[in-house]
Short mmCIF file of the C-alpha atoms (twelve columns), coordinates in Angstrom:
data_MODEL
# 
_entry.id   MODEL 
# 
loop_
_atom_site.group_PDB 
_atom_site.id 
_atom_site.type_symbol 
_atom_site.label_atom_id 
_atom_site.label_alt_id 
_atom_site.label_comp_id 
_atom_site.label_asym_id 
_atom_site.label_seq_id 
_atom_site.Cartn_x 
_atom_site.Cartn_y 
_atom_site.Cartn_z 
_atom_site.pdbx_PDB_model_num 
ATOM 1   C CA . MET A 1   0.339   0.127  -0.145 1 
ATOM 2   C CA . SER A 2   1.108   3.600  -1.030 1 
ATOM 3   C CA . PHE A 3   1.867   6.121  1.740  1 
ATOM 4   C CA . SER A 4   -1.167  8.593  0.600  1 
ATOM 5   C CA . ALA A 5   -3.339  5.287  0.538  1 
ATOM 6   C CA . SER A 6   -2.211  4.559  4.175  1 
ATOM 7   C CA . LEU A 7   -3.196  7.769  4.899  1 
ATOM 8   C CA . GLN A 8   -6.583  7.634  3.215  1 
ATOM 9   C CA . ASN A 9   -7.068  4.472  5.365  1 
ATOM 10  C CA . ALA A 10  -5.838  5.986  8.601  1 
ATOM 11  C CA . PRO A 11  -8.375  6.721  11.677 1 
ATOM 12  C CA . ALA A 12  -10.282 10.116 10.843 1 
ATOM 13  C CA . SER A 13  -8.479  11.398 14.194 1 
ATOM 14  C CA . LEU A 14  -5.516  10.145 16.634 1 
ATOM 15  C CA . PRO A 15  -4.863  11.496 20.165 1 
ATOM 16  C CA . SER A 16  -2.341  13.937 20.030 1 
ATOM 17  C CA . ALA A 17  0.949   13.451 22.253 1 
ATOM 18  C CA . GLU A 18  -0.296  16.529 24.305 1 
ATOM 19  C CA . LYS A 19  -3.782  14.723 24.692 1 
ATOM 20  C CA . VAL A 20  -2.219  11.495 25.833 1 
ATOM 21  C CA . GLN A 21  0.087   12.967 28.535 1 
ATOM 22  C CA . ASP A 22  -2.708  15.196 30.145 1 
ATOM 23  C CA . ASP A 23  -4.797  12.363 30.143 1 
ATOM 24  C CA . THR A 24  -2.137  10.472 31.860 1 
ATOM 25  C CA . ARG A 25  -1.420  13.027 34.400 1 
ATOM 26  C CA . ARG A 26  -5.087  13.068 35.346 1 
ATOM 27  C CA . ARG A 27  -5.236  9.206  35.989 1 
ATOM 28  C CA . LEU A 28  -2.276  9.536  37.983 1 
ATOM 29  C CA . ILE A 29  -3.895  12.351 40.341 1 
ATOM 30  C CA . GLN A 30  -6.753  10.696 40.247 1 
ATOM 31  C CA . ALA A 31  -5.177  7.449  41.389 1 
ATOM 32  C CA . ALA A 32  -3.117  9.600  44.067 1 
ATOM 33  C CA . VAL A 33  -5.943  10.896 45.501 1 
ATOM 34  C CA . SER A 34  -7.092  7.475  46.354 1 
ATOM 35  C CA . VAL A 35  -4.175  6.096  47.333 1 
ATOM 36  C CA . PHE A 36  -2.920  8.655  49.473 1 
ATOM 37  C CA . GLY A 37  -6.268  9.081  50.937 1 
ATOM 38  C CA . SER A 38  -6.265  5.453  52.111 1 
ATOM 39  C CA . GLN A 39  -2.689  4.786  52.600 1 
ATOM 40  C CA . GLY A 40  -1.235  8.495  53.709 1 
ATOM 41  C CA . PHE A 41  1.975   10.093 52.291 1 
ATOM 42  C CA . GLU A 42  4.424   7.505  54.229 1 
ATOM 43  C CA . GLY A 43  2.407   4.486  53.280 1 
ATOM 44  C CA . ALA A 44  1.447   5.182  50.016 1 
ATOM 45  C CA . SER A 45  3.538   3.486  47.189 1 
ATOM 46  C CA . THR A 46  4.125   5.463  43.738 1 
ATOM 47  C CA . ARG A 47  4.437   2.004  42.398 1 
ATOM 48  C CA . ARG A 48  0.869   0.942  43.297 1 
ATOM 49  C CA . ILE A 49  -0.317  4.621  42.228 1 
ATOM 50  C CA . ALA A 50  1.258   4.143  38.901 1 
ATOM 51  C CA . ALA A 51  -0.439  0.698  38.696 1 
ATOM 52  C CA . LEU A 52  -3.812  2.194  39.411 1 
ATOM 53  C CA . ALA A 53  -3.354  4.710  37.062 1 
ATOM 54  C CA . GLY A 54  -2.431  2.083  34.187 1 
ATOM 55  C CA . THR A 55  1.055   3.978  33.455 1 
ATOM 56  C CA . ASN A 56  4.387   3.200  34.530 1 
ATOM 57  C CA . ILE A 57  6.207   4.409  37.594 1 
ATOM 58  C CA . SER A 58  8.483   6.649  35.698 1 
ATOM 59  C CA . SER A 59  5.611   8.661  34.542 1 
ATOM 60  C CA . ILE A 60  5.374   10.099 38.076 1 
ATOM 61  C CA . ALA A 61  8.722   11.751 37.896 1 
ATOM 62  C CA . TYR A 62  8.121   13.039 34.293 1 
ATOM 63  C CA . HIS A 63  4.940   14.751 35.141 1 
ATOM 64  C CA . PHE A 64  5.576   15.743 38.875 1 
ATOM 65  C CA . GLY A 65  9.160   15.123 39.368 1 
ATOM 66  C CA . GLY A 66  8.389   12.863 42.463 1 
ATOM 67  C CA . LYS A 67  6.263   11.860 45.084 1 
ATOM 68  C CA . GLU A 68  5.840   14.970 47.121 1 
ATOM 69  C CA . ASN A 69  4.782   17.258 43.922 1 
ATOM 70  C CA . LEU A 70  2.232   14.101 42.809 1 
ATOM 71  C CA . TYR A 71  0.684   14.684 46.577 1 
ATOM 72  C CA . LEU A 72  0.466   18.269 46.443 1 
ATOM 73  C CA . ALA A 73  -0.865  18.110 42.511 1 
ATOM 74  C CA . ALA A 74  -3.435  15.736 44.220 1 
ATOM 75  C CA . ALA A 75  -4.395  18.390 46.871 1 
ATOM 76  C CA . ASP A 76  -4.461  21.305 44.286 1 
ATOM 77  C CA . SER A 77  -6.852  18.727 42.524 1 
ATOM 78  C CA . ILE A 78  -9.345  18.320 45.595 1 
ATOM 79  C CA . ALA A 79  -9.338  22.000 46.086 1 
ATOM 80  C CA . GLN A 80  -10.618 22.785 42.770 1 
ATOM 81  C CA . GLU A 81  -13.087 19.953 42.980 1 
ATOM 82  C CA . ILE A 82  -14.410 21.573 46.646 1 
ATOM 83  C CA . GLY A 83  -13.797 25.106 45.212 1 
ATOM 84  C CA . LYS A 84  -16.124 24.309 42.504 1 
ATOM 85  C CA . LYS A 85  -19.082 23.369 44.603 1 
ATOM 86  C CA . VAL A 86  -18.517 26.248 46.866 1 
ATOM 87  C CA . ASP A 87  -18.871 28.188 43.633 1 
ATOM 88  C CA . GLU A 88  -22.099 26.733 43.331 1 
ATOM 89  C CA . VAL A 89  -22.953 27.942 46.908 1 
ATOM 90  C CA . GLU A 90  -21.927 30.867 46.874 1 
ATOM 91  C CA . ASP A 91  -24.096 31.703 43.556 1 
ATOM 92  C CA . PHE A 92  -27.112 30.257 45.459 1 
ATOM 93  C CA . LEU A 93  -26.469 32.240 48.197 1 
ATOM 94  C CA . ALA A 94  -25.457 35.422 46.716 1 
ATOM 95  C CA . GLU A 95  -28.717 37.544 47.104 1 
ATOM 96  C CA . GLY A 96  -29.016 35.997 50.334 1 
ATOM 97  C CA . ARG A 97  -25.804 37.429 51.269 1 
ATOM 98  C CA . GLU A 98  -25.667 40.772 50.069 1 
ATOM 99  C CA . ARG A 99  -29.217 41.043 52.184 1 
ATOM 100 C CA . ILE A 100 -27.082 39.770 55.129 1 
ATOM 101 C CA . ARG A 101 -24.954 42.694 54.559 1 
ATOM 102 C CA . ARG A 102 -27.541 45.520 54.146 1 
ATOM 103 C CA . GLY A 103 -29.492 43.952 57.555 1 
ATOM 104 C CA . THR A 104 -32.611 42.995 55.337 1 
ATOM 105 C CA . LEU A 105 -32.463 39.123 56.074 1 
ATOM 106 C CA . PRO A 106 -34.489 38.012 58.433 1 
ATOM 107 C CA . PRO A 107 -32.950 34.981 60.550 1 
ATOM 108 C CA . GLU A 108 -35.865 32.583 60.204 1 
ATOM 109 C CA . GLU A 109 -34.863 33.020 56.439 1 
ATOM 110 C CA . ALA A 110 -30.977 32.349 57.218 1 
ATOM 111 C CA . VAL A 111 -32.169 29.497 58.859 1 
ATOM 112 C CA . ALA A 112 -34.107 28.090 55.510 1 
ATOM 113 C CA . LEU A 113 -30.993 28.971 53.803 1 
ATOM 114 C CA . LEU A 114 -28.284 27.417 55.970 1 
ATOM 115 C CA . GLN A 115 -30.536 24.161 56.220 1 
ATOM 116 C CA . ARG A 116 -30.783 23.691 52.336 1 
ATOM 117 C CA . LEU A 117 -27.027 24.426 52.337 1 
ATOM 118 C CA . CYS A 118 -26.780 21.329 54.591 1 
ATOM 119 C CA . GLY A 119 -28.806 19.228 52.415 1 
ATOM 120 C CA . ALA A 120 -26.629 20.502 49.123 1 
ATOM 121 C CA . TRP A 121 -23.631 19.205 50.784 1 
ATOM 122 C CA . LEU A 122 -25.104 15.975 52.431 1 
ATOM 123 C CA . ASP A 123 -26.004 15.202 49.144 1 
ATOM 124 C CA . ALA A 124 -22.641 15.468 47.587 1 
ATOM 125 C CA . LEU A 125 -20.987 13.805 50.204 1 
ATOM 126 C CA . LEU A 126 -23.471 11.041 51.277 1 
ATOM 127 C CA . VAL A 127 -25.870 9.871  47.951 1 
ATOM 128 C CA . LYS A 128 -22.688 10.103 45.573 1 
ATOM 129 C CA . LYS A 129 -20.918 6.973  44.889 1 
ATOM 130 C CA . LYS A 130 -17.459 6.187  46.650 1 
ATOM 131 C CA . HIS A 131 -15.756 7.005  43.714 1 
ATOM 132 C CA . ASP A 132 -16.802 10.544 43.213 1 
ATOM 133 C CA . HIS A 133 -15.409 11.931 46.463 1 
ATOM 134 C CA . GLU A 134 -12.320 10.046 47.651 1 
ATOM 135 C CA . TRP A 135 -10.496 12.973 48.593 1 
ATOM 136 C CA . ALA A 136 -12.650 13.021 51.781 1 
ATOM 137 C CA . TRP A 137 -9.982  10.537 53.491 1 
ATOM 138 C CA . PHE A 138 -7.312  12.715 52.119 1 
ATOM 139 C CA . VAL A 139 -8.753  15.811 53.466 1 
ATOM 140 C CA . VAL A 140 -9.148  13.894 57.274 1 
ATOM 141 C CA . ARG A 141 -5.527  12.853 57.326 1 
ATOM 142 C CA . GLU A 142 -4.607  16.650 56.009 1 
ATOM 143 C CA . LYS A 143 -6.934  17.908 58.716 1 
ATOM 144 C CA . ALA A 144 -5.082  15.527 61.324 1 
ATOM 145 C CA . ASN A 145 -1.527  16.260 60.436 1 
ATOM 146 C CA . PRO A 146 -1.793  19.312 57.945 1 
ATOM 147 C CA . THR A 147 1.176   19.904 55.628 1 
ATOM 148 C CA . ALA A 148 1.199   22.737 52.511 1 
ATOM 149 C CA . ALA A 149 -1.014  20.489 50.802 1 
ATOM 150 C CA . PHE A 150 -3.954  21.511 53.375 1 
ATOM 151 C CA . ASP A 151 -2.840  25.128 53.055 1 
ATOM 152 C CA . ARG A 152 -3.696  24.886 49.480 1 
ATOM 153 C CA . ILE A 153 -6.841  22.888 50.117 1 
ATOM 154 C CA . TYR A 154 -8.151  25.337 52.936 1 
ATOM 155 C CA . ASP A 155 -7.138  28.643 51.125 1 
ATOM 156 C CA . ALA A 156 -8.986  27.392 48.002 1 
ATOM 157 C CA . SER A 157 -11.519 25.971 49.539 1 
ATOM 158 C CA . PHE A 158 -12.738 25.621 52.914 1 
ATOM 159 C CA . SER A 159 -12.253 28.989 54.149 1 
ATOM 160 C CA . ARG A 160 -14.449 30.303 51.712 1 
ATOM 161 C CA . PHE A 161 -17.077 27.907 52.654 1 
ATOM 162 C CA . LEU A 162 -16.924 28.319 56.227 1 
ATOM 163 C CA . ASP A 163 -17.174 32.300 55.835 1 
ATOM 164 C CA . LEU A 164 -20.796 30.914 54.364 1 
ATOM 165 C CA . LEU A 165 -21.957 29.503 57.218 1 
ATOM 166 C CA . ALA A 166 -20.574 32.229 59.557 1 
ATOM 167 C CA . GLU A 167 -22.435 34.450 58.056 1 
ATOM 168 C CA . LEU A 168 -25.398 32.557 57.918 1 
ATOM 169 C CA . ILE A 169 -24.800 31.467 61.653 1 
ATOM 170 C CA . GLY A 170 -23.941 35.562 62.314 1 
ATOM 171 C CA . CYS A 171 -26.890 36.555 60.729 1 
ATOM 172 C CA . ILE A 172 -29.349 34.115 62.668 1 
ATOM 173 C CA . ARG A 173 -28.111 34.948 66.032 1 
ATOM 174 C CA . GLN A 174 -27.725 38.709 65.462 1 
ATOM 175 C CA . LEU A 175 -23.975 38.499 65.817 1 
ATOM 176 C CA . PRO A 176 -20.939 39.823 63.357 1 
ATOM 177 C CA . PRO A 177 -19.766 36.891 61.560 1 
ATOM 178 C CA . ARG A 178 -16.117 37.269 62.378 1 
ATOM 179 C CA . SER A 179 -17.019 37.080 66.415 1 
ATOM 180 C CA . PRO A 180 -15.184 34.186 67.708 1 
ATOM 181 C CA . ALA A 181 -18.575 32.335 68.849 1 
ATOM 182 C CA . VAL A 182 -19.883 32.777 65.370 1 
ATOM 183 C CA . ARG A 183 -16.823 31.346 64.011 1 
ATOM 184 C CA . LEU A 184 -16.736 28.384 66.525 1 
ATOM 185 C CA . GLN A 185 -19.795 27.637 65.543 1 
ATOM 186 C CA . ALA A 186 -19.264 27.526 62.013 1 
ATOM 187 C CA . VAL A 187 -16.484 25.055 62.370 1 
ATOM 188 C CA . LEU A 188 -18.342 22.934 64.287 1 
ATOM 189 C CA . LEU A 189 -20.748 22.594 61.810 1 
ATOM 190 C CA . PHE A 190 -18.570 22.046 59.158 1 
ATOM 191 C CA . GLY A 191 -16.874 18.979 61.407 1 
ATOM 192 C CA . LYS A 192 -20.402 17.410 61.608 1 
ATOM 193 C CA . MET A 193 -21.213 17.772 58.037 1 
ATOM 194 C CA . LEU A 194 -17.480 16.256 56.821 1 
ATOM 195 C CA . SER A 195 -17.936 13.506 59.964 1 
ATOM 196 C CA . PHE A 196 -20.817 11.784 58.198 1 
ATOM 197 C CA . GLU A 197 -18.022 10.576 55.797 1 
ATOM 198 C CA . ARG A 198 -15.221 9.737  57.878 1 
ATOM 199 C CA . GLU A 199 -17.458 8.126  60.683 1 
ATOM 200 C CA . ARG A 200 -19.507 6.317  57.940 1 
ATOM 201 C CA . ALA A 201 -18.650 2.369  59.063 1 
ATOM 202 C CA . THR A 202 -19.261 3.552  62.800 1 
ATOM 203 C CA . ILE A 203 -22.261 5.159  61.758 1 
ATOM 204 C CA . THR A 204 -23.951 2.650  59.587 1 
ATOM 205 C CA . ARG A 205 -23.266 -0.243 62.482 1 
ATOM 206 C CA . TYR A 206 -24.477 2.055  65.424 1 
ATOM 207 C CA . MET A 207 -27.787 3.226  63.551 1 
ATOM 208 C CA . GLY A 208 -28.221 -0.555 62.107 1 
ATOM 209 C CA . TRP A 209 -28.093 0.781  58.305 1 
ATOM 210 C CA . LYS A 210 -26.605 -0.881 55.524 1 
ATOM 211 C CA . THR A 211 -25.589 2.119  54.210 1 
ATOM 212 C CA . LEU A 212 -25.687 5.608  54.016 1 
ATOM 213 C CA . ASP A 213 -28.515 5.877  51.238 1 
ATOM 214 C CA . GLU A 214 -31.393 8.286  50.740 1 
ATOM 215 C CA . THR A 215 -33.144 7.308  53.718 1 
ATOM 216 C CA . ALA A 216 -30.035 7.817  55.615 1 
ATOM 217 C CA . ARG A 217 -29.422 11.022 54.699 1 
ATOM 218 C CA . ASP A 218 -33.174 12.316 55.317 1 
ATOM 219 C CA . ALA A 219 -32.149 11.120 58.750 1 
ATOM 220 C CA . VAL A 220 -28.795 12.831 59.016 1 
ATOM 221 C CA . LEU A 221 -30.253 15.913 57.567 1 
ATOM 222 C CA . ALA A 222 -33.305 16.288 60.270 1 
ATOM 223 C CA . ALA A 223 -30.959 15.932 62.694 1 
ATOM 224 C CA . ILE A 224 -28.838 18.857 61.647 1 
ATOM 225 C CA . HIS A 225 -31.826 20.860 60.828 1 
ATOM 226 C CA . LYS A 226 -32.811 20.465 64.372 1 
ATOM 227 C CA . GLU A 227 -29.217 22.055 65.308 1 
ATOM 228 C CA . VAL A 228 -29.420 24.706 62.963 1 
ATOM 229 C CA . ALA A 229 -32.913 25.709 64.414 1 
ATOM 230 C CA . TYR A 230 -31.982 25.984 67.968 1 
ATOM 231 C CA . LEU A 231 -29.314 28.745 66.283 1 
ATOM 232 C CA . LEU A 232 -32.518 30.936 66.428 1 
ATOM 233 C CA . LYS A 233 -33.008 30.695 70.060 1 
ATOM 234 C CA . GLY A 234 -29.528 32.119 70.505 1 
ATOM 235 C CA . GLY A 235 -28.265 28.926 70.857 1 
ATOM 236 C CA . GLU A 236 -29.449 27.600 74.418 1 
ATOM 237 C CA . ASN A 237 -29.574 23.471 74.911 1 
ATOM 238 C CA . SER A 238 -27.784 23.601 71.358 1 
ATOM 239 C CA . PRO A 239 -25.068 20.712 70.805 1 
ATOM 240 C CA . LEU A 240 -23.242 23.408 68.902 1 
ATOM 241 C CA . LYS A 241 -22.900 25.819 71.264 1 
# 
């Protein structure tokens, strides 16, 4: 077959070298989030990460220069993923936040917004399939023993989400959002929202649930809604106080 004929019979489009490299990098980061999350930085094997990504171990050095930079790249990926969710929440709360700053949002409406915010977060965390939020254990490890990776995740996503919670809680309790009492309640509520992934095995065992599905989500959300409602009373008798 002539060269021109072979060109005519070639596939219409072939993946470019750049596209292949980008795909390899993406798969390495995805595998790294999973392995680092389950094994931690010290326990994670770069050989296992490469195998899970379907590539060879030398790809890690080629794309990231080594294990440390791959770990930071995984953190950046997590920060970006959570950041997108925070972007959606900020858009959803834009009008309410403006009314809070003008002092025209009633506390009761802030409660409803906060409850909806908790519901959206639990939907994302509990109901989705495991591979959609494998970053949770990576984050748990970083929260327990912070490194430079935690700074990246916190600055790009968590701090923004906590500010949203604080603004709503401050409106509900009629306190400045930057006051220590409000900020502490924001952190405590955020911790509770994350804990249902971290304590998944304990919760399902103790509650007698087979999994954290939509039914479990409704029960969990009802409990959190009750805690949020306590804030209207100034936090008296609330577990969040």
